[in-house]
C-alpha positions as CSV (number, residue, x, y, z in Angstrom):
1,M,3.5,-4.7,37.8
2,K,0.0,-5.5,36.5
3,P,-1.2,-9.0,36.3
4,S,-1.1,-10.8,32.9
5,C,-2.7,-9.0,30.0
6,T,-6.4,-9.9,29.8
7,I,-7.4,-8.3,26.5
8,D,-7.0,-9.8,23.0
9,I,-4.6,-7.2,21.6
10,D,-5.0,-8.5,18.1
11,K,-8.8,-8.1,18.1
12,S,-9.5,-4.6,16.8
13,I,-12.1,-2.3,18.5
14,H,-13.5,-1.9,15.0
15,D,-15.5,-4.6,13.2
16,L,-13.1,-5.7,10.5
17,D,-15.8,-7.9,8.9
18,T,-17.4,-4.7,7.7
19,F,-16.1,-2.1,5.2
20,V,-16.9,0.8,7.6
21,G,-15.0,-1.0,10.4
22,R,-12.0,-1.6,8.2
23,C,-12.1,2.1,7.1
24,K,-11.9,3.3,10.7
25,H,-9.0,0.8,11.4
26,F,-7.0,1.9,8.4
27,F,-7.6,5.6,9.1
28,E,-5.6,5.0,12.2
29,I,-2.9,2.8,10.6
30,T,-2.3,5.1,7.6
31,N,-2.2,8.3,9.6
32,P,0.9,10.2,8.4
33,L,1.5,11.5,12.0
34,N,2.6,7.9,12.8
35,L,5.8,8.6,10.9
36,F,6.9,11.1,13.5
37,V,6.8,8.6,16.4
38,S,10.2,8.1,17.9
39,E,12.1,4.8,17.6
40,G,11.9,4.5,21.4
41,E,8.1,4.8,21.4
42,L,7.8,2.2,18.6
43,E,10.0,-0.2,20.5
44,H,7.9,0.4,23.6
45,A,4.8,-0.3,21.6
46,R,6.3,-3.5,20.3
47,E,7.2,-4.6,23.8
48,L,3.6,-4.0,25.0
49,V,2.0,-5.8,22.1
50,T,4.4,-8.8,22.5
51,A,3.7,-8.9,26.3
52,C,0.0,-9.0,25.6
53,R,0.3,-11.7,23.0
54,E,2.4,-13.8,25.3
55,N,0.1,-13.1,28.3
56,K,3.0,-11.6,30.3
57,S,2.7,-9.1,33.1
58,L,2.5,-5.4,32.2
59,P,3.7,-2.2,33.9
60,A,1.2,-1.0,36.5
61,D,0.6,2.4,34.9
62,V,-0.4,1.0,31.5
63,S,-4.1,1.5,30.6
64,E,-6.1,-0.3,28.0
65,G,-6.2,2.9,25.9
66,E,-2.4,2.9,25.9
67,L,-2.3,-0.7,24.8
68,R,-4.7,0.1,22.0
69,R,-2.5,3.0,21.0
70,A,0.5,0.7,21.1
71,K,-1.2,-1.7,18.8
72,I,-1.9,1.0,16.2
73,L,1.7,2.1,16.3
74,Y,2.8,-1.5,16.0
75,D,0.6,-2.2,13.0
76,S,1.8,1.0,11.3
77,A,5.5,0.2,11.6
78,F,6.0,-3.6,11.9
79,H,5.3,-6.3,9.3
80,P,2.1,-8.2,10.2
81,E,3.6,-11.6,9.5
82,T,7.3,-11.4,10.4
83,G,7.1,-8.7,13.1
84,Q,10.1,-7.0,11.6
85,K,10.2,-3.2,11.6
86,M,9.5,-1.9,8.1
87,N,11.6,0.7,6.4
88,L,10.1,4.2,6.8
89,I,9.1,4.7,3.1
90,G,7.5,1.3,2.8
91,R,5.1,1.8,5.8
92,M,1.4,2.5,5.0
93,S,1.6,5.7,7.1
94,A,4.1,7.0,4.4
95,Q,1.7,6.4,1.5
96,V,-0.1,9.8,1.7
97,P,2.9,12.1,2.0
98,C,5.0,10.2,-0.5
99,N,2.3,9.6,-3.1
100,M,1.1,13.2,-3.0
101,L,4.5,14.5,-3.7
102,I,5.3,12.0,-6.4
103,T,1.9,12.2,-8.1
104,G,1.9,16.0,-8.0
105,G,5.3,15.9,-9.8
106,M,4.0,13.4,-12.4
107,M,1.0,15.5,-13.1
108,T,3.0,18.7,-13.3
109,F,5.8,17.5,-15.4
110,Y,4.3,15.2,-18.1
111,K,4.8,16.9,-21.5
112,S,8.3,15.9,-22.4
113,N,9.7,12.3,-22.6
114,L,12.5,13.2,-20.2
115,E,10.0,14.5,-17.6
116,V,7.8,11.4,-18.0
117,F,10.8,9.1,-17.8
118,L,12.2,10.8,-14.6
119,W,8.9,10.9,-12.7
120,Q,7.7,7.5,-13.7
121,W,11.1,6.1,-12.6
122,I,10.7,7.8,-9.3
123,N,7.2,6.6,-8.9
124,Q,7.9,3.0,-9.8
125,S,11.0,2.9,-7.7
126,F,8.8,4.0,-4.7
127,N,6.1,1.5,-5.6
128,A,8.7,-1.3,-6.0
129,L,10.0,-0.5,-2.5
130,V,6.5,-0.5,-1.0
131,N,5.6,-3.8,-2.8
132,F,8.8,-5.4,-1.6
133,T,8.4,-4.1,2.0
134,N,4.8,-5.4,2.2
135,R,5.3,-8.8,0.5
136,S,4.2,-12.0,2.1
137,G,6.4,-12.8,5.1
138,D,7.2,-16.3,3.8
139,A,8.4,-15.0,0.4
140,A,12.1,-15.5,0.1
141,F,14.1,-13.4,-2.4
142,T,17.7,-13.5,-3.5
143,N,19.4,-10.2,-4.3
144,E,19.5,-11.3,-7.9
145,Q,15.7,-11.8,-8.0
146,I,15.1,-8.5,-6.3
147,A,17.3,-6.6,-8.8
148,Q,15.7,-8.5,-11.8
149,S,12.1,-7.7,-10.6
150,Y,12.9,-4.1,-10.0
151,V,14.5,-3.6,-13.4
152,L,11.7,-5.3,-15.2
153,A,8.9,-3.6,-13.3
154,T,10.4,-0.1,-13.5
155,S,11.4,-0.3,-17.2
156,G,8.0,-1.7,-18.1
157,A,6.3,1.1,-16.3
158,V,8.5,3.8,-17.9
159,I,7.9,2.3,-21.4
160,T,4.2,2.3,-20.8
161,A,4.2,5.9,-19.7
162,V,6.3,7.2,-22.6
163,G,4.2,5.2,-25.1
164,L,1.0,6.7,-23.7
165,N,2.4,10.2,-23.7
166,K,3.3,9.9,-27.4
167,A,-0.1,8.3,-28.3
168,L,-2.1,11.1,-26.6
169,K,0.1,14.0,-27.6
170,R,-2.6,15.5,-29.8
171,A,-5.4,14.8,-27.4
172,P,-7.2,17.7,-25.6
173,P,-5.2,19.3,-22.7
174,V,-7.4,17.7,-20.0
175,V,-6.8,14.2,-21.5
176,G,-3.1,14.9,-21.7
177,R,-3.2,15.7,-17.9
178,M,-4.6,12.2,-17.4
179,V,-1.7,10.4,-19.0
180,P,0.0,9.9,-15.6
181,F,-3.2,8.1,-14.3
182,F,-3.3,5.7,-17.3
183,A,0.4,5.1,-16.9
184,V,0.0,4.4,-13.2
185,F,-2.9,2.0,-13.9
186,A,-0.9,0.1,-16.4
187,A,2.3,0.2,-14.3
188,N,0.6,-1.2,-11.3
189,C,-0.5,-4.2,-13.3
190,I,3.2,-4.7,-14.2
191,N,5.0,-3.7,-11.1
192,I,3.1,-5.5,-8.3
193,P,3.1,-9.0,-9.9
194,L,6.8,-8.6,-10.8
195,M,7.9,-7.4,-7.3
196,R,5.9,-10.2,-5.7
197,A,6.7,-12.9,-8.4
198,Q,8.1,-15.2,-5.8
199,E,4.6,-15.5,-4.2
200,L,3.1,-16.3,-7.6
201,K,5.7,-18.9,-8.3
202,C,5.8,-20.6,-4.9
203,G,2.4,-19.6,-3.4
204,T,1.5,-17.8,-0.2
205,A,1.0,-19.4,3.2
206,I,-2.6,-20.3,4.0
207,Y,-4.2,-21.3,7.3
208,D,-7.3,-23.2,8.5
209,S,-9.9,-21.8,10.9
210,N,-7.7,-22.8,13.9
211,N,-4.8,-20.8,12.5
212,N,-2.8,-24.0,11.5
213,K,-0.7,-23.6,8.4
214,I,-2.0,-25.9,5.7
215,G,0.7,-25.1,3.1
216,Y,1.3,-22.7,0.3
217,S,-1.2,-21.8,-2.4
218,K,-0.6,-20.1,-5.7
219,A,-4.4,-19.5,-6.1
220,A,-4.3,-17.5,-2.8
221,A,-1.3,-15.6,-4.0
222,Q,-3.0,-14.7,-7.3
223,K,-6.2,-13.6,-5.5
224,G,-4.2,-11.5,-3.0
225,I,-2.1,-9.8,-5.6
226,S,-5.1,-9.0,-7.8
227,Q,-6.8,-7.4,-4.8
228,V,-3.6,-5.3,-4.1
229,I,-3.7,-4.0,-7.7
230,I,-7.4,-3.1,-7.5
231,S,-6.8,-1.3,-4.2
232,R,-3.8,0.7,-5.4
233,V,-5.7,1.8,-8.6
234,F,-8.7,2.7,-6.5
235,M,-6.5,4.9,-4.2
236,A,-5.2,6.8,-7.3
237,I,-8.5,7.4,-9.2
238,P,-10.0,10.4,-7.4
239,G,-6.8,12.5,-7.1
240,M,-5.5,11.7,-10.6
241,L,-8.8,12.1,-12.4
242,F,-10.3,14.9,-10.4
243,T,-7.2,17.1,-10.3
244,P,-6.8,17.4,-14.2
245,F,-10.3,18.9,-14.5
246,V,-9.5,21.5,-11.7
247,M,-6.1,22.4,-13.3
248,N,-7.7,22.6,-16.7
249,H,-10.2,25.0,-15.4
250,F,-7.5,27.2,-13.9
251,E,-5.5,27.0,-17.1
252,K,-8.5,28.3,-19.1
253,R,-9.0,31.1,-16.7
254,G,-5.4,32.1,-17.1
255,V,-4.5,31.5,-13.5
256,L,-1.6,29.2,-14.3
257,A,-0.2,31.6,-16.9
258,R,-0.3,34.5,-14.3
259,M,1.1,32.3,-11.5
260,P,3.0,29.4,-13.0
261,W,4.7,28.7,-9.7
262,I,1.4,27.6,-8.2
263,T,1.0,24.6,-10.5
264,L,3.1,22.1,-8.5
265,P,2.0,23.0,-4.9
266,L,-1.7,23.2,-6.0
267,Q,-1.6,19.8,-7.6
268,V,0.3,18.3,-4.7
269,A,-2.4,19.8,-2.3
270,L,-5.3,18.5,-4.4
271,V,-3.9,15.0,-4.7
272,G,-3.0,15.0,-1.0
273,A,-6.5,16.0,0.0
274,C,-7.9,13.0,-2.0
275,L,-5.3,10.5,-0.8
276,V,-6.0,11.3,2.9
277,V,-9.4,9.8,2.3
278,T,-8.8,7.2,-0.5
279,T,-5.7,5.6,1.0
280,P,-7.6,4.1,4.0
281,L,-10.6,3.4,1.9
282,G,-8.5,1.5,-0.6
283,C,-6.9,-0.5,2.1
284,A,-10.3,-1.3,3.5
285,L,-11.7,-2.7,0.2
286,Y,-10.7,-6.3,1.2
287,K,-10.2,-8.1,4.4
288,Q,-6.5,-8.3,5.4
289,N,-6.9,-11.9,6.2
290,A,-9.0,-13.0,3.3
291,Q,-10.9,-16.3,3.0
292,L,-10.5,-18.6,0.1
293,S,-13.1,-21.2,-0.8
294,F,-11.9,-24.8,-0.2
295,D,-12.9,-25.6,-3.8
296,H,-10.4,-23.0,-5.1
297,L,-7.4,-24.6,-3.4
298,E,-5.0,-26.7,-5.3
299,T,-5.8,-30.4,-5.3
300,E,-2.8,-31.4,-3.3
301,L,-3.7,-28.9,-0.5
302,R,-7.2,-30.1,-0.3
303,Y,-5.9,-33.7,0.0
304,L,-3.4,-32.7,2.7
305,H,-6.1,-30.8,4.7
306,L,-8.6,-33.7,4.5
307,S,-6.0,-36.3,5.5
308,S,-4.7,-34.3,8.5
């Protein structure tokens, strides 16, 4: 066995205080290839990370590179606060493949209300699962609250999408192709706050500079959730606004009329190419452990901190 772990496993090799450093970090975490890692390898990664954190001895043949690789796998599959393994679809490494398939479907089948309803329901069900999986570790939900949030979020998103589809029915074709983006933008503003309503109601845990928990802040929850909304919309913008112009160009050239079967795979590929880049960039927009000004804390929290 090696002596106790001497590296700070939670300190990234990238500078997470900079946007570029966070981009490099999230390119590793959101890599779709992480989905193909076996359960055994994930468990081994968890054991190595835990051993490092607890300053325990490590196997003699483990290098620092293997430890760093284990931390990447750990971050891609386990919740950062609870340490619990996340469901496969809710992991950040599943964002690109899942979103490219769902977004491609939304942008291909958008003309009838039935198509809009079906694909928006699929999309918002996926988003609800992701939002729930990545909620604050201290957020406690009853089954009734989960079901209520899901129904409200999904129905709100579907109604928004169908309403936009009707309102823009006579708009130019390229605008019609953008309906899914406008629906996704509006739906994110509905879905994310509803699926994380418990955080808005009770607050999210906040810590001082020494990592001591001060309490729960609703202001911090509001800031964090608003940043999530902005990040999710940012991820969707290039693929959902660039792709309609490309498809409209092919439609004018008659390509889609000659080869209608190419519509879905082409849109999935275009969206996927954008998401491979924008997903880690969107995650990197804000620091994962964001700072909140002392003046923005609730009065009772400021009093507790000063009196402690």
